C-alpha positions as MATLAB code, in Angstrom:
seq = 'XXXXXXXXXXXXXXXXXXXXXXXXXXXXXXXXXXXXXXXXXXXXXXXXXXXXXXXXXXXXXXXXXXXXXXXXXXXXXXXXXXXXXXXXXXXXXXXXXXXXXXXXXXXXXXXXXXXXXX';
ca = [
     -15.450  -18.189   -8.347;
     -13.990  -20.954  -10.467;
     -11.440  -22.054   -7.914;
     -11.880  -24.802   -5.330;
      -9.565  -22.958   -2.940;
     -11.498  -21.640    0.071;
     -11.593  -17.856    0.354;
     -10.662  -16.711    3.851;
     -10.764  -12.938    3.371;
     -11.829  -10.247    0.920;
      -9.884   -6.977    0.723;
     -10.878   -3.867   -1.201;
      -8.186   -1.469   -2.417;
      -9.907    1.765   -1.361;
      -9.711    4.686   -3.738;
      -8.729    4.287   -7.358;
      -6.321    1.879   -9.022;
      -4.818    2.083  -12.491;
      -6.407   -1.037  -14.010;
      -3.849   -1.107  -16.816;
      -1.839   -3.039  -14.246;
      -2.036   -6.776  -14.549;
      -1.173   -9.590  -12.144;
       2.387   -8.514  -11.347;
       1.561   -4.830  -10.874;
      -1.455   -5.552   -8.672;
       0.553   -8.070   -6.624;
       3.172   -5.395   -5.917;
       0.439   -3.026   -4.687;
      -0.913   -5.742   -2.394;
       2.519   -6.530   -0.992;
       4.124   -3.099   -0.726;
       1.236   -0.663   -0.229;
      -1.137   -2.799    1.837;
       1.425   -5.080    3.534;
      -0.694   -8.121    2.616;
       0.307  -11.469    1.163;
      -0.912  -11.846   -2.445;
      -0.472  -15.638   -2.086;
      -2.953  -15.889    0.793;
      -6.394  -17.467    0.207;
      -7.964  -14.040   -0.284;
      -9.721  -12.009   -2.939;
      -8.041   -8.651   -3.570;
     -10.400   -6.258   -5.331;
      -9.446   -3.086   -7.260;
     -11.581   -0.391   -8.932;
     -10.855    2.222  -11.614;
     -11.343    6.008  -11.453;
     -14.755    5.966  -13.191;
     -15.919    3.154  -10.847;
     -17.280    1.100  -13.721;
     -14.557   -1.566  -13.821;
     -13.160   -4.007  -11.236;
     -10.301   -6.456  -11.138;
     -10.084   -9.252   -8.573;
      -6.745  -10.924   -7.901;
      -6.797  -14.425   -6.429;
      -4.010  -16.969   -5.842;
      -5.007  -20.601   -6.520;
      -2.522  -23.417   -5.789;
      -0.018  -22.764   -8.584;
      -1.074  -19.524  -10.223;
      -3.077  -16.343  -10.084;
      -6.611  -15.763  -11.297;
      -7.388  -12.260  -12.514;
     -11.115  -11.599  -12.805;
     -12.317   -8.506  -14.666;
     -15.769   -6.948  -14.589;
     -17.016   -4.006  -16.638;
     -20.408   -2.423  -16.086;
     -22.315   -1.348  -19.180;
     -24.398    1.073  -17.097;
     -24.021    2.502  -13.603;
     -21.119    2.515  -11.176;
     -19.852    0.523   -8.232;
     -20.386    2.117   -4.808;
     -16.675    2.006   -4.105;
     -15.208    3.216   -0.783;
     -12.982    6.202   -1.409;
     -12.695    7.694    2.070;
      -9.711    5.454    2.937;
      -7.778    6.241   -0.260;
      -4.566    4.251   -0.595;
      -5.470    1.683    2.054;
      -7.110   -1.718    2.059;
     -10.413   -2.561    3.684;
     -11.504   -6.000    4.886;
     -15.089   -6.893    3.916;
     -17.138  -10.064    4.098;
     -17.934  -12.142    0.993;
     -21.550  -11.035    1.442;
     -20.519   -7.363    1.315;
     -18.518   -8.058   -1.863;
     -21.619   -9.636   -3.402;
     -23.614   -6.499   -2.510;
     -20.921   -4.319   -4.077;
     -20.909   -6.414   -7.262;
     -24.715   -6.174   -7.374;
     -24.557   -2.360   -7.302;
     -25.424   -1.888   -3.646;
     -23.673   -0.082   -0.800;
     -21.304   -2.166    1.333;
     -23.312   -1.333    4.445;
     -26.918   -2.451    4.093;
     -29.102   -1.056    6.868;
     -32.153   -2.986    5.730;
     -30.639   -6.477    5.592;
     -32.017   -9.071    7.989;
     -29.910   -9.655   11.056;
     -28.444  -13.118   11.520;
     -30.273  -15.335   13.998;
     -28.738  -18.113   16.034;
     -31.708  -20.278   16.913;
     -31.314  -22.475   19.983;
     -34.733  -24.072   20.167;
     -37.518  -24.929   17.803;
     -40.952  -23.657   18.739;
];
């Protein structure tokens, strides 16, 4: 992202969101529906009904960023089973989602914590 502010968490707004809402409307959803702080160093991600558009809300020092992405083909594999709630995901899972993949990747390499060099 364009900001130098470190991102501590990524939250997905599960289900659908009316993307006609802008910064103020999305901030109210974050605060009142998800009981989260829109001013925290987090990315708050929303998806439309057709799952071809996303908005990402992000607070940066003295103002909000509102990122918008529209797919020309295909859809996002958006979680809908927790409709009306938020879901914490890792930045890596967000990258997968933005790349058109499922949030849970069964074929990804597991992390390794090497302790010695052979």
